[in-house]
C-alpha distance (Angstrom), angle and dihedral (degrees) to the residues before:
residue distance angle dihedral
X1 . . .
X2 3.77 . .
X3 3.80 129.2 .
X4 3.81 110.0 -154.0
X5 3.83 98.2 -176.3
X6 3.80 121.5 45.7
X7 3.79 138.0 138.6
X8 3.80 100.1 -146.2
X9 3.80 104.1 132.3
X10 3.81 111.2 111.3
X11 3.78 122.1 -115.7
X12 3.80 100.4 -5.3
X13 3.81 108.1 97.5
X14 3.81 137.6 -14.5
X15 3.80 91.2 -46.7
X16 3.83 125.5 91.9
X17 3.79 117.9 -25.5
X18 3.80 98.4 -148.3
X19 3.79 138.2 33.9
X20 3.80 87.7 -116.3
X21 3.81 90.4 59.9
X22 3.80 89.9 47.0
X23 3.78 91.1 52.9
X24 3.81 91.6 50.2
X25 3.80 89.4 56.8
X26 3.79 91.1 46.1
X27 3.80 92.6 50.9
X28 3.81 90.5 50.2
X29 3.80 89.4 49.6
X30 3.79 89.8 54.5
X31 3.81 89.9 51.0
X32 3.82 88.5 54.3
X33 3.79 91.4 53.2
X34 3.81 100.0 -101.2
X35 3.80 114.0 149.6
X36 3.83 100.1 174.7
X37 3.80 133.7 32.2
X38 3.77 126.4 -170.5
X39 3.80 106.7 -148.1
X40 3.82 108.5 -139.2
X41 3.81 112.4 -179.2
X42 3.79 118.0 178.2
X43 3.78 120.3 -87.1
X44 3.83 124.7 -173.9
X45 3.78 88.8 2.4
X46 3.84 111.9 145.5
X47 3.81 88.7 -112.8
X48 3.82 105.7 29.6
X49 3.77 134.9 36.1
X50 3.82 114.0 177.1
X51 3.83 111.8 -177.7
X52 3.79 122.6 -141.4
X53 3.81 93.3 -109.8
X54 3.80 91.2 58.0
X55 3.81 91.1 47.1
X56 3.81 90.7 57.7
X57 3.80 92.3 43.3
X58 3.80 93.0 54.6
X59 3.80 92.8 43.3
X60 3.80 89.2 54.3
X61 3.81 89.7 53.0
X62 3.80 92.1 50.3
X63 3.80 92.0 45.3
X64 3.79 90.3 55.2
X65 3.81 89.5 54.5
X66 3.80 92.1 45.3
X67 3.80 91.8 50.7
X68 3.79 91.3 44.8
X69 3.79 90.4 62.2
X70 3.82 94.5 32.0
X71 3.78 92.6 -123.0
X72 3.84 116.9 179.6
X73 3.80 98.8 -123.3
X74 3.81 138.2 94.3
X75 3.81 126.9 -149.6
X76 3.81 118.6 -147.7
X77 3.80 130.4 -167.4
X78 3.79 126.1 -106.7
X79 3.79 141.8 128.6
X80 3.80 136.7 -135.6
X81 3.79 99.5 -127.1
X82 3.79 118.5 -153.9
X83 3.78 105.3 -140.7
X84 3.80 117.3 -112.8
X85 3.81 138.7 154.0
X86 3.82 91.7 -90.7
X87 3.82 97.2 47.9
X88 3.80 93.8 105.9
X89 3.80 94.5 48.8
X90 3.80 92.3 48.6
X91 3.78 90.8 47.5
X92 3.80 91.4 48.6
X93 3.82 91.0 49.2
X94 3.81 91.6 52.1
X95 3.80 91.4 -116.7
X96 3.80 92.9 127.6
X97 3.79 130.6 44.3
X98 3.77 132.9 -115.4
X99 3.80 118.9 -147.0
X100 3.82 109.7 -73.6
X101 3.82 92.2 -25.6
X102 3.81 90.7 -60.7
X103 3.80 130.9 127.8
X104 3.81 89.6 -99.1
X105 3.81 118.9 102.2
X106 3.82 122.4 -168.3
X107 3.81 109.1 -135.0
X108 3.81 124.2 -168.5
X109 3.79 122.2 -155.0
X110 3.81 121.8 -160.4
X111 3.80 110.8 -91.0
X112 3.79 93.9 -123.0
X113 3.78 102.7 44.5
X114 3.79 152.8 -6.4
X115 3.82 116.4 -104.2
X116 3.80 114.2 -122.2
X117 3.81 91.0 -119.7
X118 3.83 94.7 54.3
X119 3.80 96.9 100.0
X120 3.80 91.5 48.8
X121 3.82 92.1 49.4
X122 3.81 90.6 49.2
X123 3.80 90.8 52.1
X124 3.81 92.2 48.5
X125 3.80 92.1 49.3
X126 3.80 87.8 53.8
X127 3.81 88.6 51.9
X128 3.83 87.5 58.5
X129 3.83 86.5 59.9
X130 3.79 90.0 -109.7
X131 3.79 129.4 123.0
X132 3.82 120.8 -131.9
X133 3.80 115.0 -138.4
X134 3.81 110.5 -158.4
X135 3.81 108.1 -140.6
X136 3.82 119.8 -134.4
X137 3.84 98.6 -21.8
X138 3.80 89.2 173.6
X139 3.81 88.6 72.0
X140 3.80 94.4 52.8
X141 3.82 109.5 102.3
X142 3.81 95.9 -145.0
X143 3.80 93.5 48.5
X144 3.80 92.2 45.3
X145 3.80 89.4 53.8
X146 3.79 93.5 44.4
X147 3.83 119.4 11.1
X148 3.79 91.0 -169.5
X149 3.81 86.0 84.7
X150 3.81 88.1 63.9
X151 3.80 90.5 43.2
X152 3.83 89.4 58.2
X153 3.82 91.1 53.8
X154 3.80 91.3 48.3
X155 3.79 91.3 48.3
X156 3.81 86.0 54.6
X157 3.80 90.8 57.3
X158 3.81 106.1 -87.6
X159 3.78 126.2 124.2
X160 3.81 126.7 -154.1
X161 3.80 137.3 -130.6
X162 3.79 122.3 -147.6
X163 3.80 121.7 -152.1
X164 3.81 124.9 -119.9
X165 3.81 92.7 -137.3
X166 3.80 91.4 53.7
X167 3.79 91.9 53.9
X168 3.80 92.0 43.6
X169 3.82 92.6 53.0
X170 3.81 98.5 -109.6
X171 3.83 91.4 132.2
X172 3.80 94.9 44.7
X173 3.78 138.8 -88.7
X174 3.80 95.9 -71.1
X175 3.80 93.4 56.7
X176 3.80 89.9 44.0
X177 3.82 90.7 52.2
X178 3.79 91.4 47.6
X179 3.81 89.4 49.9
X180 3.79 92.4 56.5
X181 3.81 91.7 46.3
X182 3.81 90.7 53.1
X183 3.81 90.2 47.1
X184 3.80 92.1 49.8
X185 3.81 91.6 51.8
X186 3.84 93.5 48.3
X187 3.80 90.6 -116.3
X188 3.82 94.6 133.7
X189 3.78 125.8 57.2
X190 3.81 109.9 174.1
X191 3.79 138.4 38.5
X192 3.80 133.2 -137.7
X193 3.77 137.6 171.2
X194 3.84 96.7 -136.8
X195 3.79 82.9 -157.6
X196 3.81 116.4 -178.6
X197 3.80 103.0 166.2
X198 3.78 142.9 -12.9
X199 3.82 93.6 -103.5
X200 3.80 115.8 26.5
X201 3.82 99.9 30.1
X202 3.82 104.4 15.0
X203 3.79 129.2 -172.2
X204 3.84 99.2 -106.1
X205 3.83 90.0 166.6
X206 3.79 95.3 136.8
X207 3.81 93.4 36.0
X208 3.79 91.9 57.6
X209 3.80 92.3 48.5
X210 3.80 90.5 48.0
X211 3.81 90.5 52.6
X212 3.80 90.7 52.8
X213 3.80 91.2 48.2
X214 3.81 91.9 48.0
X215 3.81 89.6 52.5
X216 3.81 93.6 50.3
X217 3.80 98.5 -104.4
X218 3.81 93.2 129.1
X219 3.80 94.0 136.9
X220 3.80 90.1 54.3
X221 3.80 91.0 52.6
X222 3.80 90.8 51.8
X223 3.80 92.7 48.7
X224 3.82 94.1 46.3
X225 3.79 93.2 51.5
X226 3.80 92.2 43.8
X227 3.80 92.1 49.3
X228 3.79 91.1 48.5
X229 3.80 87.0 55.8
X230 3.79 90.9 47.3
X231 3.80 92.8 49.4
X232 3.79 91.5 51.3
X233 3.81 90.5 48.8
X234 3.81 95.0 41.8
X235 3.80 95.0 -116.4
X236 3.78 129.5 142.2
X237 3.80 112.6 -81.1
X238 3.80 124.1 -126.6
X239 3.81 108.8 -108.1
X240 3.79 117.7 -175.2
X241 3.78 124.7 -156.5
X242 3.77 110.1 -81.9
X243 3.77 117.8 -108.7
X244 3.78 124.1 -110.6
X245 3.79 105.4 -105.6
X246 3.83 109.1 -148.1
X247 3.81 113.6 -131.1
X248 3.80 89.1 -136.6
X249 3.79 91.1 59.4
X250 3.79 100.5 46.3
X251 3.78 135.6 37.6
X252 3.78 114.6 -95.2
X253 3.78 113.0 -95.6
X254 3.79 115.4 -89.8
X255 3.81 118.7 -123.1
């Protein structure tokens, strides 16, 4: 299995502080059956800005430790990119990283809203022949209140990644309920742990998948894991037809 969203690089953002903590997360990932992790530290986040050079430097350090103990896992480079007006220019200039050198780019929206320029940035990323992956939309307040906002971004060419902890209930029942509603309407396509630490923001990769299986979302599990593989290998993702969201179930779309 492949984890496409993880904060495992030591001492760069709100992930692990030390290489020892990073290795504890990596060893747990191996126990859960994960063979590849795309490291995605924050960039252009209001609190953290980890440049590409530092991403590669920290991955090299972790890889040395992994090889030292002959652990069966590979770490790949990426970033969780907070959306801004200049995202497209920085992506075009090679200043920010796609996921594992693929066409897929992990984009973070603010938790409490969607910037007015988001749709335009998504369209321009597509014009660069890259595919935006919206990180954890289930934790965005506007999308949770009205998933048609996410549907518009997907109709513009983006895909979305749901978080293991959200599905497993780590962020509360409301986020968990929203997660299942997005899954049921084919509004999410990939799956990531978004792990930050063993305690406060744990891995929960297997726990989230088990919850989906227990609640009869077996097809979703298969598609998430397949799309994670396709993202890592720069192949076209599986995108199912979006569900019909009843107006009685969701808030009407804002204009």
